[in-house]
C-alpha positions, 0 to 999 in steps of 0.5 A: 510460498516457495521452499527457498527459506528451508533450503538454507537455515536463515542463521547460515544464509547469505543476504540474497537468501535472507531476502528470499526468506523475507519475501516468503514470510512477508507474503504470509502477512500480506497476501495482496503482495503475494497476488502481485508477485504471482504467488497464489497461496494466499489468493483467498485472503486479505492482510490484517491492516489492524495495529496488531497486523502492522506490528507483526510486519514491523517485527518481521522487518526488525528480525530480517535486519538482525538476520541480514547483519549476521549474513553480511559477516558470512564468507561470500557475503562480500560479492558484488551481488550480495552487497547490492542486495543487502544494501537494497533490503536494508534500505527498504526495511529501514524506510518502512520501519520509519513509517511504522514508527511514525504511525503512518499506518494509523492515518493512511487515508488518501484518494489514491492509494491506501489499504482501501484501494489495495483491497479493491485493486487486487481483485482486478489482477486476480485470475478469473478464467476458471470456476476455481479462479472465481471460487477463490475470488468469492473466498477473498470477497468474504474477507473484505469486511474483516480487512476493512474492520482492521483498517478502521481500528487502525484509523481509530487508534491514530485518531486517539493518539493524535495522528489524524488524517487530512479532512479533505482526504477524508471527504474525498474517501467518503465520496469514493465509498459512496460511489463504490457502494452504488445504488441501483447496480449493487455497487462496484463488487456486484458489477465486478462478479457479474462476469463470473460463471453462471454456477457460482452467480448466487454465491458470488453475488452474496459475497459481493453484497457482504463486501459492499456491506463492509464498504458501507460500514466504513463509509458511515463511520468515517462520515459520522465518527471519523470526519467530525473527529478530525475536522479542523485538525491542524496542518497534517503534512509539513516537512517531516512527513514529506521527508519520510515519504520522499525517502520511502518513494526515492530510496534516499534521504534527499536534501529537500531544499536542494531538490526544490531549488533544482526543480525550480531552476529547471522549470524556469530554464524550460520556460525560457526555452519554450518562450524562445521557440515561440518567438521564433514561430511568431515573433513578439507573441511570447508572453 
């Protein structure tokens, strides 16, 4: 991590310095974000996806918001750059806190982007050129079972609190895990480390086997415990959840009815334009 936060005490920092300090602290909690930002300090670790880990990140967000409020009152905080940074940081942190307080991290199962997918994906963006790079990859691989166990604990707490994931999403993820575990080829992690240096081949194969064991343990728990528990769960989407995710991804509180009305009006206009152009090419054939 950088030493930016140590240059200026956070109680005397302007918004951009508060933002820098937040990123530095966040990377300590979420090494995957560090890897994606090109900060190698935590490349041998994975985040704590458990309820306790989520709570620590939420507390960091709350603390940063308090620091930001104080920073906005300091001389120099009224510049356009500082104000833009403050608005962006506040919006991102409040959006994430809304997700946390709604328990979204306790039901985060989907076939596209979840802690499970983040864990697998981060290995594909790690440096893998030198022996040292592969040593770090092996160290991170050995952390996969613990990271997945933290994720499992979060899902179990969500189910206990009446926050189930959708049964179809659960079934899809079970299928993905079965594919990643593999059969004769040793699974995705085994194939991934096959490109590692010969000198580390045995060590990497063992680390990959441990990671695959973590996948298998999670898959079996989802199939045998979680899926039956959420089978027949009531509608797990709906307007409130949609609004939270729209805010997270769009950075604004949308009028959903207005947004959908606009989308449909654009669709019908586009369809009319397509039919008009088709009629020019082949008169009378447009449907």
